[in-house]
N, C-alpha and C positions, 0 to 999 in steps of 0.2 A: 358698242353698248352691251352686246351679249357677253363679250369677254369680261367686261367689268362686273356684270351681274354674276357670272359664274365664279369669278374670283372672290366676290363678297360672300357668296353662298359657301364656297369652299372654306374661307376663313372662319365663318360662323360655325361650320361643322367641326373644324379643328378646335375651336375655342370652347365648344359646349362641354366636353368632359371636364375642363378646368373650372368652369362655372359650377358644376355639380360637386366637385371636390370641396372639402372643407378648407378653412383657412390654414395656411402653412405658418407654423409658429415655432421659434426656437427659444427655449427658456435657458438662461445662462446662470449657472451656480458656481461661485468661486469662494463661498464661505458657508459651509453647512450649518454652523452654529447660528448665524444670523439669518440665513435664507431657507434652511431645510424645511421645517414644518410649514412655514408661511408659503413657500413656493409650491410645495406639494399640494397644499390646500387650494392655492390659486389654480393649479392645473386641474384639480378635481372639479372646481367650480366652472372653469373654462369648458371642460367636456360636458358638464351637466347642462350648460347653456347652449353649447355648440358641439354635439356629439360627433359631427363629421370633421372636426378640426384634426389636422395632422400635426402632432406635437413631437418635437425632439428636445430632449434635455441634454445639454452639454455641460460637463463638469470639469473643472481644473483647479489647481491650487488646493485650498482647504475645502473646496466644494466636493471633491471626490470622497471625503470622509463619510458622507451620508450613504454612500453605496458600498461601504465596507461591511463584511460579515459582522453581525451583532451590533452595528452602529445604532446609537440612541441619541435622541435630542437631549441636550444638556438641561433644558428648562424643565422638562417634565418626564424624562426617562422613556418617552415614546420610542419604540423601535421603528426605524425607517423601512426595513425590508417589507413588511406587510403592506405598507402604504405604496411603496414602489411597485410591488407585485400587482396590486389592484389596478394601478394606472397602466402598467405594462399589458395587463389583460384587456385594457380599453384601447390599446394600440400605441401608447406612448413609448418612444425609444429613449433609452438612457445610455449616454456615452461618456466614457472616462478618457481623459487626456493621458497618453502614454509618456509624454515629456514630464508630466507631474510625477508619474510612477518612478521614472528614472531619477529625477531630482530629489525625491523624498525617500528613495530606497524601498519602494513598495513593490509587491508582486501581484500579478493578476489573480492568483489564487486567493488573495485576501478579500476579494470582492464578491458580491452576490451574483448569482447566475443570471439575473435579469438584466445585467449591464453588459454593454458592448464596449469596445475600445476604439479610440481614434488616435492617429499619430500625434495630432496637435489640437487641443481644444479651441484655441483662438483661431487657427486656420479653418477648422470645421465650421465655426460660427460665421466666418466671412463667406465661406462657400455656400452655406445655407441661405444667408442673406442675398447673395447674388442669384440664388434660385427663387427668390421671391418670399422667403420666410420673414415674418415680422419678428422683431427682437424684443424679448422681455427679460428684464433682470429683476427678480423679486426682491 
């Protein structure tokens, strides 16, 4: 009986930090023109409601376009970089698929400093989901 109690107590102690941490969320962007502004606004609203959320943005295909230096939304000429920077300051990670760079002939130097790179966007999304991240595609 005592062993069972100690085991349950130990399990609760280990789980407690996970309960204190915010939701784990991956936002998936593969088309900056269709998803860019809407998705960044969703992330801002998400953090306004749940500031402890841990958010990672994974981009590939045309989704990487919003993280390029000087990139602007086609609909209203809004520059993406300041919006991304503000979210980065709130703890959001932005990741760019290196396979996309290779396939499109793009260079890492073409992207804003707030972005990181991942070998494969799709593989990264799968790994995050296996770690318990909720998946959102704006």
